[in-house]
C-alpha positions as CSV (number, residue, x, y, z in Angstrom):
1,M,-5.2,-21.3,-9.3
2,T,-3.7,-24.4,-7.4
3,R,-0.4,-22.8,-7.7
4,Q,-1.7,-19.8,-5.8
5,A,-3.0,-21.6,-2.6
6,P,0.4,-22.2,-1.2
7,L,1.2,-18.4,-1.6
8,I,-2.2,-17.5,-0.2
9,A,-1.9,-19.7,3.0
10,E,1.7,-18.6,3.6
11,L,0.9,-14.5,3.2
12,V,-2.1,-15.3,5.7
13,N,0.3,-17.4,8.3
14,L,3.0,-15.0,8.3
15,A,1.0,-12.0,8.9
16,T,-1.8,-12.9,11.1
17,A,-0.7,-16.2,12.9
18,H,0.5,-15.6,16.7
19,W,1.2,-19.5,17.3
20,R,3.0,-21.8,14.6
21,G,4.1,-25.5,15.0
22,G,3.4,-25.3,18.7
23,A,5.4,-22.0,19.2
24,S,4.7,-18.6,19.8
25,V,5.3,-16.6,16.9
26,R,5.1,-12.7,16.2
27,P,3.1,-11.8,12.9
28,L,5.0,-10.0,10.6
29,A,4.3,-6.4,9.5
30,G,5.6,-3.7,7.4
31,E,8.8,-4.2,5.6
32,E,9.7,-7.3,7.2
33,L,6.2,-8.8,6.0
34,T,7.1,-7.6,2.6
35,A,10.5,-9.1,2.8
36,A,9.6,-12.3,3.7
37,F,6.8,-12.7,1.3
38,A,8.6,-11.2,-1.6
39,A,10.8,-13.7,-1.1
40,R,8.4,-16.4,-1.9
41,L,7.5,-14.9,-5.1
42,G,9.2,-14.7,-8.5
43,D,12.1,-12.6,-9.1
44,R,10.0,-9.9,-11.1
45,T,7.3,-10.1,-8.8
46,G,9.3,-10.2,-5.6
47,A,11.0,-6.8,-6.9
48,A,7.8,-5.0,-7.9
49,L,6.5,-6.0,-4.6
50,R,9.5,-4.6,-2.4
51,A,9.2,-1.3,-4.8
52,A,5.6,-0.8,-3.8
53,P,4.9,2.0,-1.5
54,D,3.3,0.7,1.6
55,A,3.5,-2.8,0.3
56,G,3.4,-4.0,4.4
57,R,0.6,-2.2,5.6
58,R,-1.4,-3.4,2.3
59,L,-0.2,-6.9,2.3
60,A,-1.1,-7.2,6.2
61,E,-4.8,-5.9,5.1
62,L,-5.0,-8.6,2.4
63,A,-3.9,-11.1,5.0
64,T,-6.6,-10.2,7.2
65,E,-9.2,-10.6,4.4
66,L,-8.0,-13.7,3.0
67,R,-7.7,-15.3,6.7
68,Q,-11.7,-14.4,7.4
69,A,-12.7,-15.6,3.7
70,L,-10.8,-19.4,4.7
71,L,-12.2,-19.4,7.9
72,A,-15.7,-18.3,7.4
73,E,-18.2,-20.2,9.6
74,R,-20.5,-20.7,6.7
75,P,-20.1,-21.3,3.0
76,A,-22.3,-18.3,2.6
77,D,-20.4,-15.7,4.3
78,Q,-17.1,-17.2,2.7
79,A,-18.5,-16.7,-0.5
80,A,-19.7,-12.9,0.2
81,R,-15.9,-12.1,1.5
82,I,-14.5,-13.6,-1.6
83,N,-16.8,-11.7,-4.0
84,A,-16.0,-9.2,-1.8
85,M,-12.4,-9.3,-2.3
86,I,-12.9,-9.8,-6.1
87,R,-14.8,-6.4,-6.3
88,R,-12.3,-4.2,-4.0
89,Y,-9.4,-5.8,-5.9
90,G,-11.1,-5.5,-9.6
91,A,-9.8,-8.7,-10.8
92,Q,-9.4,-9.3,-14.5
93,P,-8.7,-12.1,-16.5
94,Y,-6.0,-12.3,-19.0
95,L,-4.2,-14.7,-20.9
96,A,-0.8,-15.1,-20.1
97,E,2.4,-17.4,-21.4
98,D,5.3,-18.1,-19.0
99,V,8.3,-19.5,-20.0
100,G,7.9,-23.2,-21.5
101,Q,4.2,-23.4,-20.9
102,P,0.8,-22.8,-22.5
103,F,-1.0,-19.7,-22.3
104,H,-3.0,-20.1,-19.3
105,L,-5.4,-17.5,-17.2
106,H,-4.3,-14.8,-14.9
107,F,-6.6,-12.7,-13.0
108,H,-4.4,-9.8,-11.6
109,G,-6.3,-6.9,-10.0
110,S,-6.5,-3.7,-11.5
111,G,-5.6,-1.4,-8.5
112,G,-2.2,-0.2,-9.8
113,T,-0.1,-1.5,-7.0
114,E,1.4,-5.1,-7.0
115,V,-0.5,-5.8,-3.6
116,E,-3.6,-5.0,-5.2
117,A,-2.8,-7.4,-8.4
118,L,-1.9,-9.9,-5.9
119,G,-5.3,-9.5,-4.1
120,G,-7.2,-9.9,-7.4
121,E,-5.1,-13.0,-8.1
122,F,-5.6,-14.6,-4.7
123,A,-9.2,-13.5,-4.4
124,T,-9.8,-15.4,-7.8
125,A,-7.8,-18.3,-7.1
126,L,-10.1,-18.5,-3.9
127,A,-13.3,-18.5,-5.7
128,L,-11.9,-21.1,-8.2
129,I,-11.2,-23.4,-5.4
130,V,-14.7,-23.0,-4.0
131,D,-15.9,-23.8,-7.4
132,G,-13.7,-26.6,-8.1
133,Y,-13.2,-28.0,-4.9
134,G,-16.2,-27.0,-2.4
135,P,-16.1,-24.2,0.4
136,E,-15.0,-26.9,2.9
137,R,-11.2,-27.1,1.6
138,F,-10.1,-24.3,3.9
139,G,-9.0,-24.4,7.8
140,Q,-6.5,-23.8,10.6
141,C,-4.6,-26.3,11.5
142,A,-5.9,-29.0,14.2
143,A,-2.4,-29.2,16.0
144,H,-2.0,-27.7,19.5
145,Q,-0.6,-24.6,19.4
146,C,-1.0,-23.8,15.7
147,E,-3.2,-20.9,14.5
148,A,-1.9,-21.6,10.6
149,V,-4.2,-22.2,8.0
150,Y,-4.2,-24.5,5.1
151,I,-5.9,-24.9,1.8
152,D,-6.7,-28.7,1.1
153,L,-6.4,-29.8,-2.5
154,T,-6.2,-33.4,-1.5
155,R,-8.1,-35.7,-3.5
156,N,-10.1,-37.1,-0.3
157,A,-10.4,-33.4,1.3
158,S,-8.8,-35.0,4.4
159,R,-6.1,-32.6,5.4
160,L,-6.3,-31.5,8.9
161,Y,-2.5,-29.9,9.3
162,C,-0.5,-27.0,8.0
163,G,2.1,-29.1,7.6
164,T,4.4,-32.3,8.0
165,A,5.4,-30.7,11.3
166,C,2.4,-30.0,12.9
167,T,0.8,-33.7,11.5
168,A,3.9,-35.5,13.1
169,R,3.6,-33.5,16.4
170,A,-0.3,-34.7,16.6
171,K,0.7,-38.0,15.7
172,T,3.2,-38.0,18.6
173,A,0.9,-36.6,20.9
174,A,-1.5,-39.1,20.0
175,Y,0.8,-42.2,20.4
176,R,1.8,-41.1,23.9
177,S,-1.4,-40.4,25.2
178,R,-2.8,-43.9,23.9
179,R,0.5,-45.1,25.8
180,Q,-0.6,-43.7,28.6
181,T,-3.8,-45.0,29.3
């Protein structure tokens, strides 16, 4: 569950954010999105994703669904969106043994393509995060000119920014603002 969180945020940010880190960016689509996201996955999963037909369009749709679930205003809306994704992607649990690790649960979707498998896994990861951490653990970066999303798995649920660059930008801006007054 927790190792999926950065991948979920990265897919959403690659495909849907128009501003990241204070700069205007073009959301990726098509083969460009597939290549960029596949590079963040393991070799086998990345290769399967690159080989999947129409993966870029499907990844963009998945990213849009994930963003809507992450940024839903009410917990009930968030739960409804996550549940709809679990049903859509047919998330099914199974035990997997990775090299050097004990058996653990995976929740790949049953749609037949790598994107549907990821959709099932990502939807279930969001459900487990809501169950274990609460619905308020998802957000959009609070830094100026940044639309990136984050998933806050910190102990005290204090995250406000998508990463260290935006944290530094916001703190620098606040410091400069205090010095001017």
